[in-house]
PDB file of N, CA, C and O in Angstrom:
ATOM      1  N   UNK A   1     -31.013  40.413-167.176  1.00  0.00           N
ATOM      2  CA  UNK A   1     -32.068  41.341-167.509  1.00  0.00           C
ATOM      3  C   UNK A   1     -31.660  42.733-167.052  1.00  0.00           C
ATOM      4  O   UNK A   1     -31.225  42.916-165.915  1.00  0.00           O
ATOM      5  N   UNK A   2     -31.797  43.686-167.911  1.00  0.00           N
ATOM      6  CA  UNK A   2     -31.418  45.064-167.624  1.00  0.00           C
ATOM      7  C   UNK A   2     -32.645  45.849-167.165  1.00  0.00           C
ATOM      8  O   UNK A   2     -33.688  45.807-167.817  1.00  0.00           O
ATOM      9  N   UNK A   3     -32.527  46.556-166.059  1.00  0.00           N
ATOM     10  CA  UNK A   3     -33.629  47.349-165.503  1.00  0.00           C
ATOM     11  C   UNK A   3     -33.550  48.772-166.042  1.00  0.00           C
ATOM     12  O   UNK A   3     -32.519  49.434-165.923  1.00  0.00           O
ATOM     13  N   UNK A   4     -34.641  49.235-166.631  1.00  0.00           N
ATOM     14  CA  UNK A   4     -34.723  50.596-167.152  1.00  0.00           C
ATOM     15  C   UNK A   4     -35.817  51.316-166.367  1.00  0.00           C
ATOM     16  O   UNK A   4     -36.992  50.975-166.502  1.00  0.00           O
ATOM     17  N   UNK A   5     -35.456  52.297-165.556  1.00  0.00           N
ATOM     18  CA  UNK A   5     -36.475  52.996-164.775  1.00  0.00           C
ATOM     19  C   UNK A   5     -37.395  53.812-165.680  1.00  0.00           C
ATOM     20  O   UNK A   5     -36.971  54.366-166.694  1.00  0.00           O
ATOM     21  N   UNK A   6     -38.671  53.870-165.282  1.00  0.00           N
ATOM     22  CA  UNK A   6     -39.638  54.649-166.058  1.00  0.00           C
ATOM     23  C   UNK A   6     -39.514  56.127-165.726  1.00  0.00           C
ATOM     24  O   UNK A   6     -39.056  56.503-164.646  1.00  0.00           O
ATOM     25  N   UNK A   7     -39.917  56.931-166.644  1.00  0.00           N
ATOM     26  CA  UNK A   7     -39.938  58.374-166.468  1.00  0.00           C
ATOM     27  C   UNK A   7     -41.015  58.722-165.426  1.00  0.00           C
ATOM     28  O   UNK A   7     -42.173  58.349-165.616  1.00  0.00           O
ATOM     29  N   UNK A   8     -40.675  59.423-164.334  1.00  0.00           N
ATOM     30  CA  UNK A   8     -41.653  59.757-163.290  1.00  0.00           C
ATOM     31  C   UNK A   8     -42.860  60.527-163.819  1.00  0.00           C
ATOM     32  O   UNK A   8     -43.967  60.339-163.316  1.00  0.00           O
ATOM     33  N   UNK A   9     -42.681  61.379-164.810  1.00  0.00           N
ATOM     34  CA  UNK A   9     -43.809  62.129-165.376  1.00  0.00           C
ATOM     35  C   UNK A   9     -44.771  61.191-166.110  1.00  0.00           C
ATOM     36  O   UNK A   9     -45.987  61.375-166.056  1.00  0.00           O
ATOM     37  N   UNK A  10     -44.223  60.191-166.793  1.00  0.00           N
ATOM     38  CA  UNK A  10     -45.050  59.194-167.476  1.00  0.00           C
ATOM     39  C   UNK A  10     -45.863  58.384-166.476  1.00  0.00           C
ATOM     40  O   UNK A  10     -47.035  58.090-166.712  1.00  0.00           O
ATOM     41  N   UNK A  11     -45.242  58.027-165.369  1.00  0.00           N
ATOM     42  CA  UNK A  11     -45.923  57.265-164.323  1.00  0.00           C
ATOM     43  C   UNK A  11     -47.071  58.088-163.745  1.00  0.00           C
ATOM     44  O   UNK A  11     -48.179  57.586-163.560  1.00  0.00           O
ATOM     45  N   UNK A  12     -46.789  59.349-163.465  1.00  0.00           N
ATOM     46  CA  UNK A  12     -47.804  60.234-162.891  1.00  0.00           C
ATOM     47  C   UNK A  12     -48.996  60.367-163.837  1.00  0.00           C
ATOM     48  O   UNK A  12     -50.145  60.313-163.397  1.00  0.00           O
ATOM     49  N   UNK A  13     -48.732  60.540-165.125  1.00  0.00           N
ATOM     50  CA  UNK A  13     -49.791  60.649-166.124  1.00  0.00           C
ATOM     51  C   UNK A  13     -50.636  59.376-166.192  1.00  0.00           C
ATOM     52  O   UNK A  13     -51.857  59.439-166.333  1.00  0.00           O
ATOM     53  N   UNK A  14     -49.978  58.229-166.092  1.00  0.00           N
ATOM     54  CA  UNK A  14     -50.669  56.949-166.215  1.00  0.00           C
ATOM     55  C   UNK A  14     -51.633  56.692-165.061  1.00  0.00           C
ATOM     56  O   UNK A  14     -52.671  56.059-165.256  1.00  0.00           O
ATOM     57  N   UNK A  15     -51.305  57.174-163.860  1.00  0.00           N
ATOM     58  CA  UNK A  15     -52.162  56.875-162.704  1.00  0.00           C
ATOM     59  C   UNK A  15     -53.100  58.001-162.312  1.00  0.00           C
ATOM     60  O   UNK A  15     -53.964  57.798-161.459  1.00  0.00           O
ATOM     61  N   UNK A  16     -52.960  59.188-162.907  1.00  0.00           N
ATOM     62  CA  UNK A  16     -53.791  60.315-162.476  1.00  0.00           C
ATOM     63  C   UNK A  16     -55.269  60.135-162.832  1.00  0.00           C
ATOM     64  O   UNK A  16     -56.117  60.826-162.267  1.00  0.00           O
ATOM     65  N   UNK A  17     -55.594  59.242-163.739  1.00  0.00           N
ATOM     66  CA  UNK A  17     -56.997  59.014-164.108  1.00  0.00           C
ATOM     67  C   UNK A  17     -57.735  58.150-163.077  1.00  0.00           C
ATOM     68  O   UNK A  17     -58.963  58.060-163.110  1.00  0.00           O
ATOM     69  N   UNK A  18     -56.994  57.519-162.165  1.00  0.00           N
ATOM     70  CA  UNK A  18     -57.609  56.645-161.170  1.00  0.00           C
ATOM     71  C   UNK A  18     -57.868  57.397-159.870  1.00  0.00           C
ATOM     72  O   UNK A  18     -57.102  58.281-159.486  1.00  0.00           O
ATOM     73  N   UNK A  19     -58.963  57.033-159.197  1.00  0.00           N
ATOM     74  CA  UNK A  19     -59.306  57.644-157.917  1.00  0.00           C
ATOM     75  C   UNK A  19     -58.354  57.139-156.827  1.00  0.00           C
ATOM     76  O   UNK A  19     -57.968  55.970-156.823  1.00  0.00           O
ATOM     77  N   UNK A  20     -57.986  58.023-155.915  1.00  0.00           N
ATOM     78  CA  UNK A  20     -57.109  57.662-154.803  1.00  0.00           C
ATOM     79  C   UNK A  20     -57.912  56.908-153.751  1.00  0.00           C
ATOM     80  O   UNK A  20     -58.699  57.510-153.020  1.00  0.00           O
ATOM     81  N   UNK A  21     -57.718  55.608-153.671  1.00  0.00           N
ATOM     82  CA  UNK A  21     -58.421  54.770-152.688  1.00  0.00           C
ATOM     83  C   UNK A  21     -57.605  54.616-151.401  1.00  0.00           C
ATOM     84  O   UNK A  21     -58.169  54.413-150.325  1.00  0.00           O
ATOM     85  N   UNK A  22     -56.295  54.713-151.514  1.00  0.00           N
ATOM     86  CA  UNK A  22     -55.441  54.441-150.358  1.00  0.00           C
ATOM     87  C   UNK A  22     -55.342  55.620-149.402  1.00  0.00           C
ATOM     88  O   UNK A  22     -55.276  55.420-148.189  1.00  0.00           O
ATOM     89  N   UNK A  23     -55.330  56.846-149.919  1.00  0.00           N
ATOM     90  CA  UNK A  23     -55.200  58.032-149.068  1.00  0.00           C
ATOM     91  C   UNK A  23     -56.304  58.142-148.032  1.00  0.00           C
ATOM     92  O   UNK A  23     -56.003  58.272-146.845  1.00  0.00           O
ATOM     93  N   UNK A  24     -57.580  58.095-148.431  1.00  0.00           N
ATOM     94  CA  UNK A  24     -58.661  58.171-147.445  1.00  0.00           C
ATOM     95  C   UNK A  24     -58.649  57.005-146.449  1.00  0.00           C
ATOM     96  O   UNK A  24     -58.946  57.193-145.269  1.00  0.00           O
ATOM     97  N   UNK A  25     -58.308  55.809-146.921  1.00  0.00           N
ATOM     98  CA  UNK A  25     -58.243  54.651-146.022  1.00  0.00           C
ATOM     99  C   UNK A  25     -57.135  54.845-144.981  1.00  0.00           C
ATOM    100  O   UNK A  25     -57.325  54.522-143.809  1.00  0.00           O
ATOM    101  N   UNK A  26     -55.983  55.371-145.403  1.00  0.00           N
ATOM    102  CA  UNK A  26     -54.860  55.615-144.488  1.00  0.00           C
ATOM    103  C   UNK A  26     -55.231  56.687-143.468  1.00  0.00           C
ATOM    104  O   UNK A  26     -54.935  56.544-142.282  1.00  0.00           O
ATOM    105  N   UNK A  27     -55.878  57.760-143.924  1.00  0.00           N
ATOM    106  CA  UNK A  27     -56.279  58.838-143.003  1.00  0.00           C
ATOM    107  C   UNK A  27     -57.307  58.340-141.986  1.00  0.00           C
ATOM    108  O   UNK A  27     -57.271  58.737-140.822  1.00  0.00           O
ATOM    109  N   UNK A  28     -58.227  57.465-142.426  1.00  0.00           N
ATOM    110  CA  UNK A  28     -59.226  56.904-141.511  1.00  0.00           C
ATOM    111  C   UNK A  28     -58.551  56.057-140.421  1.00  0.00           C
ATOM    112  O   UNK A  28     -58.897  56.160-139.244  1.00  0.00           O
ATOM    113  N   UNK A  29     -57.589  55.224-140.826  1.00  0.00           N
ATOM    114  CA  UNK A  29     -56.873  54.404-139.837  1.00  0.00           C
ATOM    115  C   UNK A  29     -56.019  55.270-138.914  1.00  0.00           C
ATOM    116  O   UNK A  29     -55.946  55.001-137.715  1.00  0.00           O
ATOM    117  N   UNK A  30     -55.376  56.295-139.448  1.00  0.00           N
ATOM    118  CA  UNK A  30     -54.573  57.193-138.602  1.00  0.00           C
ATOM    119  C   UNK A  30     -55.436  57.865-137.543  1.00  0.00           C
ATOM    120  O   UNK A  30     -55.016  58.000-136.394  1.00  0.00           O
ATOM    121  N   UNK A  31     -56.635  58.285-137.919  1.00  0.00           N
ATOM    122  CA  UNK A  31     -57.557  58.898-136.953  1.00  0.00           C
ATOM    123  C   UNK A  31     -57.973  57.872-135.899  1.00  0.00           C
ATOM    124  O   UNK A  31     -58.102  58.208-134.722  1.00  0.00           O
ATOM    125  N   UNK A  32     -58.180  56.635-136.313  1.00  0.00           N
ATOM    126  CA  UNK A  32     -58.524  55.553-135.380  1.00  0.00           C
ATOM    127  C   UNK A  32     -57.407  55.349-134.356  1.00  0.00           C
ATOM    128  O   UNK A  32     -57.684  55.207-133.165  1.00  0.00           O
ATOM    129  N   UNK A  33     -56.153  55.332-134.802  1.00  0.00           N
ATOM    130  CA  UNK A  33     -55.021  55.098-133.901  1.00  0.00           C
ATOM    131  C   UNK A  33     -54.801  56.266-132.934  1.00  0.00           C
ATOM    132  O   UNK A  33     -54.405  56.056-131.788  1.00  0.00           O
ATOM    133  N   UNK A  34     -55.057  57.485-133.390  1.00  0.00           N
ATOM    134  CA  UNK A  34     -54.829  58.662-132.536  1.00  0.00           C
ATOM    135  C   UNK A  34     -55.729  58.685-131.308  1.00  0.00           C
ATOM    136  O   UNK A  34     -55.399  59.346-130.323  1.00  0.00           O
ATOM    137  N   UNK A  35     -56.851  57.985-131.340  1.00  0.00           N
ATOM    138  CA  UNK A  35     -57.778  58.020-130.211  1.00  0.00           C
ATOM    139  C   UNK A  35     -57.327  57.136-129.042  1.00  0.00           C
ATOM    140  O   UNK A  35     -57.930  57.187-127.970  1.00  0.00           O
ATOM    141  N   UNK A  36     -56.287  56.333-129.229  1.00  0.00           N
ATOM    142  CA  UNK A  36     -55.867  55.384-128.198  1.00  0.00           C
ATOM    143  C   UNK A  36     -54.756  55.925-127.304  1.00  0.00           C
ATOM    144  O   UNK A  36     -53.876  56.664-127.745  1.00  0.00           O
ATOM    145  N   UNK A  37     -54.824  55.538-126.052  1.00  0.00           N
ATOM    146  CA  UNK A  37     -53.737  55.722-125.094  1.00  0.00           C
ATOM    147  C   UNK A  37     -53.431  54.340-124.531  1.00  0.00           C
ATOM    148  O   UNK A  37     -54.206  53.405-124.732  1.00  0.00           O
ATOM    149  N   UNK A  38     -52.334  54.205-123.842  1.00  0.00           N
ATOM    150  CA  UNK A  38     -51.931  52.917-123.280  1.00  0.00           C
ATOM    151  C   UNK A  38     -52.988  52.423-122.286  1.00  0.00           C
ATOM    152  O   UNK A  38     -53.406  53.179-121.409  1.00  0.00           O
ATOM    153  N   UNK A  39     -53.423  51.169-122.413  1.00  0.00           N
ATOM    154  CA  UNK A  39     -54.408  50.638-121.474  1.00  0.00           C
ATOM    155  C   UNK A  39     -53.843  50.423-120.064  1.00  0.00           C
ATOM    156  O   UNK A  39     -54.596  50.238-119.108  1.00  0.00           O
ATOM    157  N   UNK A  40     -52.525  50.448-119.948  1.00  0.00           N
ATOM    158  CA  UNK A  40     -51.899  50.239-118.638  1.00  0.00           C
ATOM    159  C   UNK A  40     -51.619  51.558-117.916  1.00  0.00           C
ATOM    160  O   UNK A  40     -52.043  51.750-116.776  1.00  0.00           O
ATOM    161  N   UNK A  41     -50.902  52.463-118.585  1.00  0.00           N
ATOM    162  CA  UNK A  41     -50.465  53.686-117.894  1.00  0.00           C
ATOM    163  C   UNK A  41     -51.051  54.966-118.500  1.00  0.00           C
ATOM    164  O   UNK A  41     -50.767  56.068-118.030  1.00  0.00           O
ATOM    165  N   UNK A  42     -51.872  54.811-119.549  1.00  0.00           N
ATOM    166  CA  UNK A  42     -52.486  55.935-120.251  1.00  0.00           C
ATOM    167  C   UNK A  42     -51.462  56.853-120.924  1.00  0.00           C
ATOM    168  O   UNK A  42     -51.723  58.036-121.145  1.00  0.00           O
ATOM    169  N   UNK A  43     -50.298  56.291-121.244  1.00  0.00           N
ATOM    170  CA  UNK A  43     -49.259  57.042-121.935  1.00  0.00           C
ATOM    171  C   UNK A  43     -49.546  57.148-123.427  1.00  0.00           C
ATOM    172  O   UNK A  43     -50.424  56.463-123.952  1.00  0.00           O
ATOM    173  N   UNK A  44     -48.802  58.007-124.096  1.00  0.00           N
ATOM    174  CA  UNK A  44     -48.938  58.204-125.533  1.00  0.00           C
ATOM    175  C   UNK A  44     -48.386  56.996-126.272  1.00  0.00           C
ATOM    176  O   UNK A  44     -47.402  56.398-125.837  1.00  0.00           O
ATOM    177  N   UNK A  45     -49.013  56.633-127.388  1.00  0.00           N
ATOM    178  CA  UNK A  45     -48.608  55.455-128.153  1.00  0.00           C
ATOM    179  C   UNK A  45     -48.111  55.846-129.540  1.00  0.00           C
ATOM    180  O   UNK A  45     -48.504  56.874-130.092  1.00  0.00           O
ATOM    181  N   UNK A  46     -47.242  55.009-130.086  1.00  0.00           N
ATOM    182  CA  UNK A  46     -46.767  55.202-131.453  1.00  0.00           C
ATOM    183  C   UNK A  46     -47.068  53.939-132.254  1.00  0.00           C
ATOM    184  O   UNK A  46     -47.136  52.839-131.705  1.00  0.00           O
ATOM    185  N   UNK A  47     -47.247  54.118-133.567  1.00  0.00           N
ATOM    186  CA  UNK A  47     -47.582  52.995-134.448  1.00  0.00           C
ATOM    187  C   UNK A  47     -46.338  52.166-134.756  1.00  0.00           C
ATOM    188  O   UNK A  47     -45.232  52.691-134.887  1.00  0.00           O
ATOM    189  N   UNK A  48     -46.553  50.852-134.869  1.00  0.00           N
ATOM    190  CA  UNK A  48     -45.518  49.919-135.303  1.00  0.00           C
ATOM    191  C   UNK A  48     -46.157  48.914-136.245  1.00  0.00           C
ATOM    192  O   UNK A  48     -47.366  48.686-136.205  1.00  0.00           O
ATOM    193  N   UNK A  49     -45.335  48.319-137.088  1.00  0.00           N
ATOM    194  CA  UNK A  49     -45.824  47.270-137.983  1.00  0.00           C
ATOM    195  C   UNK A  49     -45.479  45.926-137.380  1.00  0.00           C
ATOM    196  O   UNK A  49     -44.317  45.650-137.081  1.00  0.00           O
ATOM    197  N   UNK A  50     -46.477  45.101-137.203  1.00  0.00           N
ATOM    198  CA  UNK A  50     -46.302  43.743-136.682  1.00  0.00           C
ATOM    199  C   UNK A  50     -46.738  42.795-137.801  1.00  0.00           C
ATOM    200  O   UNK A  50     -47.916  42.779-138.157  1.00  0.00           O
ATOM    201  N   UNK A  51     -45.820  42.006-138.364  1.00  0.00           N
ATOM    202  CA  UNK A  51     -46.158  41.179-139.533  1.00  0.00           C
ATOM    203  C   UNK A  51     -47.375  40.271-139.351  1.00  0.00           C
ATOM    204  O   UNK A  51     -48.076  39.995-140.324  1.00  0.00           O
ATOM    205  N   UNK A  52     -47.636  39.812-138.162  1.00  0.00           N
ATOM    206  CA  UNK A  52     -48.780  38.919-137.934  1.00  0.00           C
ATOM    207  C   UNK A  52     -50.101  39.658-137.846  1.00  0.00           C
ATOM    208  O   UNK A  52     -51.154  39.020-137.831  1.00  0.00           O
ATOM    209  N   UNK A  53     -50.081  40.977-137.787  1.00  0.00           N
ATOM    210  CA  UNK A  53     -51.311  41.753-137.627  1.00  0.00           C
ATOM    211  C   UNK A  53     -51.481  42.808-138.712  1.00  0.00           C
ATOM    212  O   UNK A  53     -52.274  43.735-138.548  1.00  0.00           O
ATOM    213  N   UNK A  54     -50.759  42.686-139.804  1.00  0.00           N
ATOM    214  CA  UNK A  54     -50.730  43.755-140.808  1.00  0.00           C
ATOM    215  C   UNK A  54     -51.968  43.777-141.698  1.00  0.00           C
ATOM    216  O   UNK A  54     -52.528  44.847-141.933  1.00  0.00           O
ATOM    217  N   UNK A  55     -52.403  42.638-142.192  1.00  0.00           N
ATOM    218  CA  UNK A  55     -53.442  42.652-143.212  1.00  0.00           C
ATOM    219  C   UNK A  55     -54.793  42.214-142.666  1.00  0.00           C
ATOM    220  O   UNK A  55     -54.888  41.368-141.777  1.00  0.00           O
ATOM    221  N   UNK A  56     -55.824  42.814-143.223  1.00  0.00           N
ATOM    222  CA  UNK A  56     -57.191  42.514-142.855  1.00  0.00           C
ATOM    223  C   UNK A  56     -58.024  42.504-144.128  1.00  0.00           C
ATOM    224  O   UNK A  56     -57.774  43.306-145.028  1.00  0.00           O
ATOM    225  N   UNK A  57     -59.004  41.617-144.224  1.00  0.00           N
ATOM    226  CA  UNK A  57     -59.843  41.615-145.428  1.00  0.00           C
ATOM    227  C   UNK A  57     -60.687  42.885-145.564  1.00  0.00           C
ATOM    228  O   UNK A  57     -61.191  43.180-146.647  1.00  0.00           O
ATOM    229  N   UNK A  58     -60.842  43.638-144.468  1.00  0.00           N
ATOM    230  CA  UNK A  58     -61.673  44.848-144.483  1.00  0.00           C
ATOM    231  C   UNK A  58     -60.917  46.093-144.931  1.00  0.00           C
ATOM    232  O   UNK A  58     -61.544  47.089-145.292  1.00  0.00           O
ATOM    233  N   UNK A  59     -59.599  46.062-144.919  1.00  0.00           N
ATOM    234  CA  UNK A  59     -58.803  47.268-145.159  1.00  0.00           C
ATOM    235  C   UNK A  59     -57.973  47.158-146.431  1.00  0.00           C
ATOM    236  O   UNK A  59     -57.506  46.080-146.799  1.00  0.00           O
ATOM    237  N   UNK A  60     -57.800  48.307-147.100  1.00  0.00           N
ATOM    238  CA  UNK A  60     -56.952  48.370-148.291  1.00  0.00           C
ATOM    239  C   UNK A  60     -55.492  48.628-147.943  1.00  0.00           C
ATOM    240  O   UNK A  60     -54.598  48.302-148.724  1.00  0.00           O
ATOM    241  N   UNK A  61     -55.249  49.212-146.772  1.00  0.00           N
ATOM    242  CA  UNK A  61     -53.890  49.558-146.358  1.00  0.00           C
ATOM    243  C   UNK A  61     -53.513  48.729-145.139  1.00  0.00           C
ATOM    244  O   UNK A  61     -54.374  48.155-144.472  1.00  0.00           O
ATOM    245  N   UNK A  62     -52.218  48.673-144.858  1.00  0.00           N
ATOM    246  CA  UNK A  62     -51.758  47.857-143.741  1.00  0.00           C
ATOM    247  C   UNK A  62     -52.213  48.423-142.407  1.00  0.00           C
ATOM    248  O   UNK A  62     -52.288  49.637-142.219  1.00  0.00           O
ATOM    249  N   UNK A  63     -52.515  47.521-141.487  1.00  0.00           N
ATOM    250  CA  UNK A  63     -52.884  47.923-140.140  1.00  0.00           C
ATOM    251  C   UNK A  63     -51.622  47.982-139.284  1.00  0.00           C
ATOM    252  O   UNK A  63     -50.594  47.401-139.631  1.00  0.00           O
ATOM    253  N   UNK A  64     -51.717  48.685-138.172  1.00  0.00           N
ATOM    254  CA  UNK A  64     -50.586  48.816-137.262  1.00  0.00           C
ATOM    255  C   UNK A  64     -50.990  48.354-135.877  1.00  0.00           C
ATOM    256  O   UNK A  64     -52.174  48.207-135.572  1.00  0.00           O
ATOM    257  N   UNK A  65     -49.991  48.129-135.049  1.00  0.00           N
ATOM    258  CA  UNK A  65     -50.196  47.919-133.623  1.00  0.00           C
ATOM    259  C   UNK A  65     -49.625  49.153-132.924  1.00  0.00           C
ATOM    260  O   UNK A  65     -48.907  49.940-133.540  1.00  0.00           O
ATOM    261  N   UNK A  66     -49.938  49.317-131.659  1.00  0.00           N
ATOM    262  CA  UNK A  66     -49.484  50.501-130.936  1.00  0.00           C
ATOM    263  C   UNK A  66     -48.576  50.109-129.781  1.00  0.00           C
ATOM    264  O   UNK A  66     -48.832  49.129-129.082  1.00  0.00           O
ATOM    265  N   UNK A  67     -47.500  50.894-129.584  1.00  0.00           N
ATOM    266  CA  UNK A  67     -46.586  50.690-128.463  1.00  0.00           C
ATOM    267  C   UNK A  67     -46.585  51.949-127.609  1.00  0.00           C
ATOM    268  O   UNK A  67     -46.461  53.066-128.111  1.00  0.00           O
ATOM    269  N   UNK A  68     -46.728  51.737-126.298  1.00  0.00           N
ATOM    270  CA  UNK A  68     -46.688  52.852-125.364  1.00  0.00           C
ATOM    271  C   UNK A  68     -45.263  53.376-125.290  1.00  0.00           C
ATOM    272  O   UNK A  68     -44.316  52.602-125.148  1.00  0.00           O
ATOM    273  N   UNK A  69     -45.116  54.683-125.385  1.00  0.00           N
ATOM    274  CA  UNK A  69     -43.793  55.285-125.337  1.00  0.00           C
ATOM    275  C   UNK A  69     -43.266  55.385-123.909  1.00  0.00           C
ATOM    276  O   UNK A  69     -42.078  55.637-123.708  1.00  0.00           O
ATOM    277  N   UNK A  70     -44.137  55.190-122.908  1.00  0.00           N
ATOM    278  CA  UNK A  70     -43.684  55.267-121.523  1.00  0.00           C
ATOM    279  C   UNK A  70     -43.347  53.899-120.935  1.00  0.00           C
ATOM    280  O   UNK A  70     -42.271  53.714-120.367  1.00  0.00           O
ATOM    281  N   UNK A  71     -44.274  52.930-121.072  1.00  0.00           N
ATOM    282  CA  UNK A  71     -44.042  51.639-120.414  1.00  0.00           C
ATOM    283  C   UNK A  71     -43.682  50.512-121.372  1.00  0.00           C
ATOM    284  O   UNK A  71     -43.285  49.438-120.920  1.00  0.00           O
ATOM    285  N   UNK A  72     -43.807  50.722-122.691  1.00  0.00           N
ATOM    286  CA  UNK A  72     -43.389  49.716-123.662  1.00  0.00           C
ATOM    287  C   UNK A  72     -44.430  48.678-124.026  1.00  0.00           C
ATOM    288  O   UNK A  72     -44.132  47.766-124.797  1.00  0.00           O
ATOM    289  N   UNK A  73     -45.634  48.782-123.503  1.00  0.00           N
ATOM    290  CA  UNK A  73     -46.684  47.824-123.796  1.00  0.00           C
ATOM    291  C   UNK A  73     -47.030  47.879-125.287  1.00  0.00           C
ATOM    292  O   UNK A  73     -47.194  48.962-125.848  1.00  0.00           O
ATOM    293  N   UNK A  74     -47.140  46.711-125.923  1.00  0.00           N
ATOM    294  CA  UNK A  74     -47.497  46.621-127.335  1.00  0.00           C
ATOM    295  C   UNK A  74     -48.867  45.962-127.421  1.00  0.00           C
ATOM    296  O   UNK A  74     -49.063  44.867-126.894  1.00  0.00           O
ATOM    297  N   UNK A  75     -49.827  46.630-128.089  1.00  0.00           N
ATOM    298  CA  UNK A  75     -51.170  46.055-128.182  1.00  0.00           C
ATOM    299  C   UNK A  75     -51.776  46.317-129.554  1.00  0.00           C
ATOM    300  O   UNK A  75     -51.393  47.243-130.270  1.00  0.00           O
ATOM    301  N   UNK A  76     -52.739  45.463-129.891  1.00  0.00           N
ATOM    302  CA  UNK A  76     -53.464  45.590-131.147  1.00  0.00           C
ATOM    303  C   UNK A  76     -54.743  46.363-130.868  1.00  0.00           C
ATOM    304  O   UNK A  76     -55.632  45.837-130.198  1.00  0.00           O
ATOM    305  N   UNK A  77     -54.869  47.598-131.361  1.00  0.00           N
ATOM    306  CA  UNK A  77     -56.056  48.394-131.061  1.00  0.00           C
ATOM    307  C   UNK A  77     -57.320  47.868-131.739  1.00  0.00           C
ATOM    308  O   UNK A  77     -58.429  48.219-131.336  1.00  0.00           O
ATOM    309  N   UNK A  78     -57.164  47.035-132.758  1.00  0.00           N
ATOM    310  CA  UNK A  78     -58.326  46.495-133.464  1.00  0.00           C
ATOM    311  C   UNK A  78     -59.010  45.401-132.659  1.00  0.00           C
ATOM    312  O   UNK A  78     -60.235  45.286-132.685  1.00  0.00           O
ATOM    313  N   UNK A  79     -58.234  44.603-131.949  1.00  0.00           N
ATOM    314  CA  UNK A  79     -58.800  43.487-131.191  1.00  0.00           C
ATOM    315  C   UNK A  79     -58.697  43.683-129.678  1.00  0.00           C
ATOM    316  O   UNK A  79     -59.395  43.020-128.911  1.00  0.00           O
ATOM    317  N   UNK A  80     -57.821  44.600-129.257  1.00  0.00           N
ATOM    318  CA  UNK A  80     -57.606  44.796-127.824  1.00  0.00           C
ATOM    319  C   UNK A  80     -56.596  43.831-127.224  1.00  0.00           C
ATOM    320  O   UNK A  80     -56.353  43.873-126.018  1.00  0.00           O
ATOM    321  N   UNK A  81     -56.005  42.969-128.029  1.00  0.00           N
ATOM    322  CA  UNK A  81     -55.035  41.997-127.530  1.00  0.00           C
ATOM    323  C   UNK A  81     -53.716  42.664-127.151  1.00  0.00           C
ATOM    324  O   UNK A  81     -53.208  43.520-127.877  1.00  0.00           O
ATOM    325  N   UNK A  82     -53.176  42.265-126.017  1.00  0.00           N
ATOM    326  CA  UNK A  82     -51.848  42.721-125.620  1.00  0.00           C
ATOM    327  C   UNK A  82     -50.853  41.731-126.201  1.00  0.00           C
ATOM    328  O   UNK A  82     -50.924  40.534-125.922  1.00  0.00           O
ATOM    329  N   UNK A  83     -49.931  42.227-127.006  1.00  0.00           N
ATOM    330  CA  UNK A  83     -48.998  41.378-127.734  1.00  0.00           C
ATOM    331  C   UNK A  83     -47.659  41.243-127.032  1.00  0.00           C
ATOM    332  O   UNK A  83     -46.992  40.216-127.153  1.00  0.00           O
ATOM    333  N   UNK A  84     -47.264  42.275-126.297  1.00  0.00           N
ATOM    334  CA  UNK A  84     -45.956  42.265-125.627  1.00  0.00           C
ATOM    335  C   UNK A  84     -46.003  43.274-124.498  1.00  0.00           C
ATOM    336  O   UNK A  84     -46.639  44.322-124.611  1.00  0.00           O
ATOM    337  N   UNK A  85     -45.342  42.959-123.435  1.00  0.00           N
ATOM    338  CA  UNK A  85     -45.280  43.918-122.332  1.00  0.00           C
ATOM    339  C   UNK A  85     -43.879  43.977-121.780  1.00  0.00           C
ATOM    340  O   UNK A  85     -43.142  42.991-121.808  1.00  0.00           O
ATOM    341  N   UNK A  86     -43.521  45.125-121.283  1.00  0.00           N
ATOM    342  CA  UNK A  86     -42.209  45.295-120.665  1.00  0.00           C
ATOM    343  C   UNK A  86     -42.215  44.552-119.332  1.00  0.00           C
ATOM    344  O   UNK A  86     -43.283  44.282-118.783  1.00  0.00           O
ATOM    345  N   UNK A  87     -41.054  44.222-118.812  1.00  0.00           N
ATOM    346  CA  UNK A  87     -40.941  43.434-117.590  1.00  0.00           C
ATOM    347  C   UNK A  87     -41.624  44.036-116.383  1.00  0.00           C
ATOM    348  O   UNK A  87     -42.103  43.293-115.526  1.00  0.00           O
ATOM    349  N   UNK A  88     -41.689  45.356-116.279  1.00  0.00           N
ATOM    350  CA  UNK A  88     -42.258  45.987-115.098  1.00  0.00           C
ATOM    351  C   UNK A  88     -43.767  46.223-115.192  1.00  0.00           C
ATOM    352  O   UNK A  88     -44.375  46.714-114.241  1.00  0.00           O
ATOM    353  N   UNK A  89     -44.372  45.878-116.325  1.00  0.00           N
ATOM    354  CA  UNK A  89     -45.818  46.098-116.482  1.00  0.00           C
ATOM    355  C   UNK A  89     -46.570  44.900-115.917  1.00  0.00           C
ATOM    356  O   UNK A  89     -46.348  43.764-116.337  1.00  0.00           O
ATOM    357  N   UNK A  90     -47.452  45.157-114.970  1.00  0.00           N
ATOM    358  CA  UNK A  90     -48.309  44.099-114.458  1.00  0.00           C
ATOM    359  C   UNK A  90     -49.740  44.406-114.854  1.00  0.00           C
ATOM    360  O   UNK A  90     -50.183  45.553-114.793  1.00  0.00           O
ATOM    361  N   UNK A  91     -50.441  43.395-115.250  1.00  0.00           N
ATOM    362  CA  UNK A  91     -51.815  43.560-115.705  1.00  0.00           C
ATOM    363  C   UNK A  91     -52.753  42.978-114.650  1.00  0.00           C
ATOM    364  O   UNK A  91     -52.313  42.185-113.818  1.00  0.00           O
ATOM    365  N   UNK A  92     -54.031  43.348-114.661  1.00  0.00           N
ATOM    366  CA  UNK A  92     -54.957  42.898-113.627  1.00  0.00           C
ATOM    367  C   UNK A  92     -55.039  41.392-113.441  1.00  0.00           C
ATOM    368  O   UNK A  92     -55.321  40.932-112.334  1.00  0.00           O
ATOM    369  N   UNK A  93     -54.801  40.612-114.485  1.00  0.00           N
ATOM    370  CA  UNK A  93     -54.916  39.148-114.376  1.00  0.00           C
ATOM    371  C   UNK A  93     -53.592  38.490-113.973  1.00  0.00           C
ATOM    372  O   UNK A  93     -53.543  37.267-113.842  1.00  0.00           O
ATOM    373  N   UNK A  94     -52.511  39.268-113.771  1.00  0.00           N
ATOM    374  CA  UNK A  94     -51.231  38.700-113.326  1.00  0.00           C
ATOM    375  C   UNK A  94     -51.311  38.323-111.852  1.00  0.00           C
ATOM    376  O   UNK A  94     -52.056  38.928-111.081  1.00  0.00           O
ATOM    377  N   UNK A  95     -50.531  37.315-111.478  1.00  0.00           N
ATOM    378  CA  UNK A  95     -50.452  36.915-110.054  1.00  0.00           C
ATOM    379  C   UNK A  95     -49.488  37.801-109.308  1.00  0.00           C
ATOM    380  O   UNK A  95     -49.289  37.622-108.106  1.00  0.00           O
TER     381      UNK A  95
END
């Protein structure tokens, strides 16, 4: 089967009649993520994609998890679950 790429102008014309549903959803989630700091050290966090936490029936766009840039803690801001921690991070329930 031979692949023939479509003309980008034709593609743009075909979709311009539809309302942008993904842009506002992405901006809403980005604003949600910006409000978080690391629950351990209060450091700045960056978004990562975790395949087990990507999709939700409530969202049109993929969800992200957050990793602290200082201590390496990885957590899901939607549920509050800590998914991964660096070796030196101790949490209140650790012995």
